[in-house]
BAKE-809220 format. One record per residue (C-alpha): residue number from 0; x, y negated, z negated. Coordinates in pm, 1 decimal. Each point is the difference from the previous one (the first is absolute). Layout:
BAKE-809220
+-----+----------+----------+----------+
:   k :       xx :       yy :       zz :
+-----+----------+----------+----------+
: NUM :        X :        Y :        Z :
...
+-----+----------+----------+----------+
This chain:
BAKE-809220
+-----+----------+----------+----------+
:   k :       xx :       yy :       zz :
+-----+----------+----------+----------+
:   0 :   8993.1 : -10009.4 :  -8355.8 :
:   1 :    217.5 :    200.5 :   -250.9 :
:   2 :    -83.7 :   -268.0 :   -266.2 :
:   3 :   -365.8 :     44.1 :     53.7 :
:   4 :     26.5 :    385.6 :     -0.8 :
:   5 :    212.2 :    -23.7 :   -314.5 :
:   6 :   -227.8 :   -223.2 :   -184.6 :
:   7 :   -309.6 :    233.7 :     83.4 :
:   8 :    212.4 :    293.8 :    -98.5 :
:   9 :     82.9 :   -141.3 :   -325.1 :
:  10 :   -357.1 :   -113.4 :    -76.2 :
:  11 :   -154.6 :    313.8 :    115.7 :
:  12 :    192.4 :    238.7 :   -216.8 :
:  13 :    357.1 :    -10.5 :     88.5 :
:  14 :     71.4 :   -175.5 :   -334.4 :
:  15 :    -93.8 :    332.4 :   -175.1 :
:  16 :    247.0 :    222.0 :    178.9 :
:  17 :    266.1 :   -279.3 :    -45.9 :
:  18 :    -64.6 :     12.9 :   -361.6 :
:  19 :     27.1 :    371.9 :     -2.8 :
:  20 :    337.2 :    -16.2 :    147.9 :
:  21 :    105.2 :   -268.2 :   -257.7 :
:  22 :   -127.8 :    244.9 :   -272.6 :
:  23 :    200.9 :    282.9 :    153.2 :
:  24 :    314.5 :   -225.0 :    -21.0 :
:  25 :    -84.3 :   -117.2 :   -365.3 :
:  26 :    -41.2 :    368.0 :   -103.8 :
:  27 :    330.2 :    107.5 :    172.2 :
:  28 :    177.0 :   -289.1 :   -184.4 :
:  29 :   -141.8 :    100.9 :   -343.7 :
:  30 :    106.8 :    361.3 :     52.2 :
:  31 :    348.3 :   -133.5 :     54.3 :
:  32 :     73.5 :    325.8 :    201.9 :
:  33 :   -225.4 :   -137.7 :    263.8 :
:  34 :    197.8 :   -327.9 :     48.1 :
:  35 :    159.7 :    105.9 :    336.7 :
:  36 :   -357.9 :     28.5 :    138.9 :
:  37 :   -144.0 :   -309.1 :   -151.5 :
:  38 :    187.4 :   -238.9 :    272.4 :
:  39 :   -169.5 :    200.5 :    281.0 :
:  40 :   -334.8 :    -18.9 :   -168.0 :
:  41 :     10.8 :   -386.5 :    -55.8 :
:  42 :    117.9 :    -44.7 :    375.8 :
:  43 :   -286.2 :    201.5 :    124.1 :
:  44 :   -246.8 :   -169.1 :   -243.9 :
:  45 :     90.7 :   -327.0 :    194.4 :
:  46 :    -61.7 :    180.8 :    319.2 :
:  47 :   -331.5 :    130.4 :   -136.1 :
:  48 :   -116.4 :   -351.8 :    -78.1 :
:  49 :     73.3 :   -144.0 :    341.2 :
:  50 :     45.8 :    281.5 :    255.8 :
:  51 :    -82.5 :   -169.3 :    322.7 :
:  52 :    299.6 :   -119.9 :    192.9 :
:  53 :    238.8 :    233.4 :   -174.9 :
:  54 :     89.6 :    363.3 :     29.4 :
:  55 :    200.9 :    275.8 :   -171.4 :
:  56 :    313.6 :    111.8 :    187.2 :
:  57 :    248.1 :    276.4 :    -80.7 :
:  58 :    322.9 :   -173.5 :   -119.7 :
:  59 :    208.6 :    238.9 :    211.2 :
:  60 :   -162.0 :   -133.2 :    309.3 :
:  61 :     31.3 :   -365.9 :   -115.9 :
:  62 :    360.6 :      6.7 :   -103.2 :
:  63 :    140.6 :    279.0 :    217.1 :
:  64 :    146.5 :    189.9 :   -283.9 :
:  65 :    -98.4 :    209.7 :   -315.2 :
:  66 :      7.3 :   -118.8 :   -343.4 :
:  67 :    -89.8 :    143.8 :   -332.6 :
:  68 :   -380.5 :    -33.0 :     57.8 :
:  69 :      3.5 :    154.8 :    349.6 :
:  70 :    226.3 :    302.2 :    -78.9 :
:  71 :    -58.6 :    322.0 :   -213.5 :
:  72 :    -37.5 :   -223.8 :   -319.7 :
:  73 :   -270.7 :   -198.5 :    178.9 :
:  74 :   -185.3 :    337.4 :     80.3 :
:  75 :     28.3 :    106.1 :   -366.3 :
:  76 :   -106.9 :   -350.0 :   -119.4 :
:  77 :   -317.5 :     29.6 :    233.9 :
:  78 :    -90.5 :    346.3 :   -144.5 :
:  79 :     17.5 :   -152.1 :   -339.9 :
:  80 :   -188.6 :   -301.5 :     85.9 :
:  81 :   -281.4 :    206.8 :    171.3 :
:  82 :    -42.9 :    221.2 :   -309.6 :
:  83 :     -3.5 :   -309.3 :   -241.4 :
:  84 :   -194.6 :   -246.3 :    194.8 :
:  85 :     -4.9 :     30.8 :    375.0 :
:  86 :   -289.2 :    247.9 :      9.6 :
:  87 :   -254.7 :   -212.5 :   -193.9 :
:  88 :     91.6 :   -318.7 :    191.2 :
:  89 :    -34.6 :    190.2 :    330.9 :
:  90 :   -341.4 :    125.7 :   -112.5 :
:  91 :   -115.7 :   -349.5 :    -94.0 :
:  92 :     96.4 :   -142.1 :    326.0 :
:  93 :   -169.6 :    285.8 :    170.1 :
:  94 :   -317.2 :    -41.2 :   -219.4 :
:  95 :    -15.0 :   -350.8 :    122.4 :
:  96 :     80.0 :     60.7 :    371.4 :
:  97 :   -287.8 :    241.1 :     55.1 :
:  98 :   -297.3 :   -232.0 :    -75.9 :
:  99 :    177.4 :   -296.1 :    185.8 :
: 100 :     40.4 :    232.8 :    307.3 :
: 101 :   -374.6 :     46.2 :     10.6 :
: 102 :    -57.4 :   -353.0 :    120.8 :
: 103 :    157.0 :   -165.3 :    307.1 :
: 104 :    104.0 :   -307.3 :   -214.0 :
: 105 :    168.9 :    225.5 :   -257.0 :
: 106 :    212.3 :    197.5 :    264.5 :
: 107 :    306.6 :   -234.8 :    -11.6 :
: 108 :    -10.4 :     -1.1 :   -389.3 :
: 109 :    -24.7 :    396.1 :      2.8 :
: 110 :    309.2 :     21.4 :    220.4 :
: 111 :    189.1 :   -198.3 :   -253.8 :
: 112 :   -115.1 :    214.1 :   -284.3 :
: 113 :    121.1 :    300.5 :    208.7 :
: 114 :    335.5 :   -153.4 :     69.6 :
: 115 :     24.8 :    -65.8 :   -388.0 :
: 116 :   -112.5 :    355.6 :    -84.3 :
: 117 :    285.2 :    140.1 :    217.6 :
: 118 :    249.2 :   -234.2 :   -165.1 :
: 119 :   -130.9 :     98.7 :   -347.9 :
: 120 :    118.6 :    360.8 :     64.6 :
: 121 :    346.4 :    -94.9 :     63.6 :
: 122 :    106.6 :   -354.0 :    -49.3 :
: 123 :    372.4 :     40.7 :    -68.9 :
: 124 :    208.9 :    -93.1 :    285.4 :
: 125 :   -248.3 :   -226.0 :    162.1 :
: 126 :     20.9 :   -380.0 :     56.9 :
: 127 :   -276.5 :   -236.1 :     43.8 :
: 128 :     63.2 :   -234.5 :    293.1 :
: 129 :   -193.0 :   -251.7 :    199.3 :
: 130 :   -151.4 :    146.1 :    306.0 :
: 131 :    174.6 :   -252.2 :    221.2 :
: 132 :    335.7 :    126.5 :   -122.2 :
: 133 :    -73.8 :    364.6 :     92.0 :
: 134 :   -108.5 :     42.0 :    368.7 :
: 135 :     -2.4 :    344.8 :    172.5 :
+-----+----------+----------+----------+
């Protein structure tokens, strides 16, 4: 089922937001100062291309300990990320989620865009994992 949803997602517009994440990563690399954020952008680009069956989890919950991305430096990194790229990526996901939410068929895709919009605000310290690995 995840394969079918991911294919529909990709064909019906997921490719554009995935490319937006790739563009954000490339811009970060070009600026040289943004290189620390480029890795997160490329990881989330992969997630944005194929979101079904995967989820973002705080690395603290996943590993049980803090690291540089989940501590105070991660918070500072998320603030810088939001100012440089996070807000426009989040707005892009929200702009796509609204029309999808209007139709019954588009609701699962709208939820994925909302999850990605939240992730776009603060991606540092998040890890993309398969859903089957992370159960509540």
